[in-house]
N, C-alpha and C positions, 0 to 999 in steps of 0.2 A: 503495501500498501503506500502510494505517497506520502510523505510527512507533510512538508510545509502547508502543502493546498489544502489539508484539512486540515490545521492549526489552527485555534482561536485567532481574531484579532479584533481590538477594540478600537471601532470608528466613531469619536466623536461620543456620545452619551449610552454607545450600544456596543455590545459585544459581540461579535457574528462569529457562529461558530464554527465557520471553513471559512476559506477563501474564495472559494468559487461563487463569480456572480452571474445570473441570470441576467441579460445583456439586454436594453430593452428594443422591443420588434413590433411593427405596426401590424395590428393584425382585423384593424376594423370591423369590430364585432358592439360596437356602442350604438343606441340609437341615440338619432336627436342631440348627440354629446354627451350622452346619459348611456357612464355603467350600465351593464346586466349581469342580469345575475350571474346565465355561464360566465361572464368573465371572474368572479368571484371561485368560481370551480379551476379554471386554468389557474388562475392563480395560487390557490392553496395548493391544487395538485405539487406546485413545484417551491412547495415551502422549504425541500431539504438544502437549497443555494443559502449559505453564506449571506446573499443580500439576493433581493427580486430589484431588478428598476426595471420600473413597469413603462409599454407603448410610450410614443412620445405623445403627450394629452397639454389644449393648450388653454393657455390661461388668458384667452380673449376669443371673442365671437370671430374676433378678425383672424386668427388663427389656425381657425379648422377649415386647412386647407383639402385635405385630401375627405374620402366618401367612408362616413360611418365610423370616424377617431373619436376618441371624446375630449372633452373637455374638463375642465373644473375653476368656472368659474359663479356659479350657480349652487343654490342649494340643493336641485335636483342633481348635480351633479356630486357633492357631498357627501350625497345618503345615499346612489350609490354607489361611490368609494369605499365608502363604511363598510358596506361589506363585504369589500376586497381586502381590506386590510386588516378585519375580524376573523376571516378565514385563513389568510398566511399567519398572523399571530397565533391564532388556535393551534396552530400544528410547528410552531418554533422558530418559525422566519422570523426575518426584518426585511422592512420593501421602501424602498422611496420610489416619489410619482417624479417622471422626467416631466417637464416643463418646454413645451415645444411649440414654441409660435412658427408657422409656417410661413410668414413673410410671403413673399414674390411666387411660392411656390405650392398655388393656392386655384381654386374655381368659382365665383360665386356662388354656381350650382352646388357645389357643397356644402355653403353658409349654411345654419338653421336658425340665426337669429336676423331678423330686418336687422337693415342700416349696416351690417358688414362688412369691411372693404378690401382689398386687397389692396396692402400697403409693403412698402419694404426703403430700406436708403434711400436709391434712385429709381426714376424711372424708368426699368430695363425691365424686359420681362425675360423670364427663362424659359431656357428652352425646353422643347419637345411640347408634350401634353400630360395634361392631367384625366385620369380617369373620372367619369363623374358616374353617379346610379340613374341619373335622370335622359342623359344624350350619349352614353360611352367617352372616348377620348374625346375631350375638348384641347386646343392650342393655349399656353396658359397666358393669361391676359396681360397688360402692360400695366404695373401698379401703380399704386398714388407713391410717389415721393415724402417721405413721411415729413410732416412740420416739424419746428420744434415742440410746439404742443404735442404734435402725435407720439415725438420720440419720451417724452415726460411722461402722456399718459400711458403707454405702451410698459417703461420701466414699472408705476404703479401698481399695471395686472399683474406682470409678474411677484411683483412683490405680496397681493392680494392674494394671488392665487395660491401663493407660498403657504400664509396663514393659513388658507382653506385646508389647506393640504395636512397640517397640522390637526385640526379639528376633526377630518376626515381620518384622522389615524396613522397616516404616515409616520415615519422614522424621518424622514429629511423628503428633500426635493433632490433632483439633477438637472441644472441647466442645462437645456443642450443647445449647442454651442458650434455643433458639425455640421457635416452633410447637406448646409448650403440654404439650411433654417437660418430666421429672423439675426438670432445673432451671428451666426457664419457671415450673413448676408453684411454685415457690417465691414467686419475682419477683410475680407476679398473684394481684392479689384474686381473681378467680373462682376462684381454688384453694386459696390459702393465707387461713384463717381462724385461723392460730395466733394468738396475744398472747404467745408467749415469747421467748425470743430469737432466735428464726427465722420471723419474720414481725409484722407491724402496722408497726412502722417502717420509711423506708427501710432505713437497716440493719441491722433483722432481716431484710428479706425479700431484700435483696440476700446474705445471708451465708453461706449454701448455697454459692449459684455463688461466692463467694469462696473460699468454704474450698477445696471441689473443684479450685478452680485450685492453689490454693495447693500443696496435695497433690500433685498432678500433677506441678507444676514442681519441686520437691520431690525427688521419684522421677525425670524423665527431663531435667528444664532447663527454662528459659522458650522460650530459643529454639525449641523443640520441640513449643510449644504455642501452640493456636488458641480463640477460641472464637466461636458463632455467637449471634447474639441478633437480637428481632425486635419493636421495637416497635412498638406502636398492632396487632401480630396480632391475628389473628380467629379462628387455626387452633384446632380441639381446645376449643374454649368459651372460649377466652383473651378480653379485652375491655378494652380502655383506659375506657371508659364508669362513670363517679363516681369515680374515679383522679383526686384533684387531686397526685398525687406521680409522676405516669406516668413524664412524662420524667425526675424528678427522679431516678429510682431508676436510669433506663440512664445515666442521666449518674456518677452514685454510685459504679455497676459499672464502669465506664469507667475511672473513675481508680482507682480499686481495682487492677482488673485490667492497668494502664498499670504501677502502681507496682510490680507483681512481675513485668514484665518478660517479657508473652504479645508471640507473632511476631506476628500480626495478632487484629484483630475483626471479623466479617464480619456484616454488617448486612442482614438479610434486608427488602425490600420486594415485597410480595405483589402490589402496585395490579393489574400486567398480569393476575393471574389471578383479579379479583374483591374481593380484599379493600382494608379502607380503605389508602388511601395514607398514607406516614409523611411527617410535616411535614417540610418544611426544616430546620424549629428542634431535631428531636429528633436527625435526622441530625447535624446543623452543632455538637447540645452533646456527643455521642459523639466526632465525630472532633476536639474540642478538648480534652476528657480525655484518651484515649487518643494515647499516642506512638509507638504501633508501625503495622506495616500494616495499613491500612483497604480489605475486600473490598466492591468493589459489587453491589450483584446488584438483578435484579426485568426481566427482560421486554429483555435487553441485545442490540442486533444492532450490528455491529462501529463505527458511524457511532460513535451515541449512546457507547458503550465508548472513544473515543478522544475525542469531544469532551471528558468530564467525567474521564478519565486527564490531558489537557492542561491545562484548569479545577483540576487538582491535590483532587479529591471524595475516591480514592483511590488507589491504587498496584495494584489489583490487578482483575478487575471477571470475576465467576461466569456462566457459562452452564450454564440446565439442562435444558428439555427435547430442546435443537435436538440436545444430547450424545447423546440416546436412539437417531436416526435417524443419526446423523451422526457416525460413529467419527474420522472425519479433520477435525473441525468447525474447530480452528485450523487449521489448513492453507487451509482452506474461506472462510476470513474475511478469510485474509490476500489471498485471490486472488478473491474475487469468485465464487466457482464454487456455483452452483442450490445450496438446501438439500434433501436428501430430508424428506417429512414424515413427521411419527411416527404410526402406530398405536396409538392411544390403548386399543386393545380387548386387546392383548397388554403392557401395563406390569407387571402383576403376578401373569399369569400361569407355571406353571412350564415350565423348560425353554427350549429356542436359541432360537424362534421369538419373535419380535421384543424380540429380546437379542443373538444372536451372529451374526443373518442380514442385518441391513444391509450395504450395501457398503462397505469395509475398505478 
């Protein structure tokens, strides 16, 4: 049995029973932005992980970019998520909610609240299409460039959603600053064309992420806040090409967030899924600048996870797709039990098939 992967870790005010993290994965089972009962079953079945990070959950009516993703900004959503956290805690697990504002990666057909808008740092459409239940794939619209008032309101939405997360029973929140969503849109030159205090320089590009983190920390405490980032990410139109400051942006961001005392930084490397690999220099720069826990991710299996933990490359390891079809993944990693393959055709379909019918 691997040893460090299955050793406990103190993360802020909670003790994780092992260092296996269930990575956040969109599964599109919410209804009108509200978590459903099958979501409580789904997460409860996976409580063997040391830490569960939920699917991306919008802190704002404007942030519900995809069809059937959940939100956390009203009372009905708090009640729905309370069933999820109760199910996880009843089985001895810990759970953070990932707060994901989709920004320009959205379509109005997927909004559930009147008056919701597609917003982003700049009026630059995301490439490609967005699936909608109403009309199938649709071109991403050109977003509204956020005004100063929009930016301040959105920062407050993140902080308010974090407070609702604690009310709903979550152990903490993860700010989604990766994969081309709103926080990452401010970090990247492909989506941020601003030349005011929210873009241009390294300090300007990281400012939105830092201010969201600062407001969230002020509301619920730094030991309950983590962040996910994706240096060299290529999803949703992001790219490091032509960005001489790319690694400097992530080092500076890590240093600012470390000064705020965040519980962890979760660094995405999607090379296993075809994205450009994240250079060792980028990971080392973040690792050196951030003093909290570091979550490794990117196509891990038990042997590599143990080796990287022993090499002190991080404190926790995130596992994604294997958790879809193996609710008892942490236990299987410990025993070497064979994993059940994923049915990719049911990843985002509504209902229980391919969601709660894998052997638990």
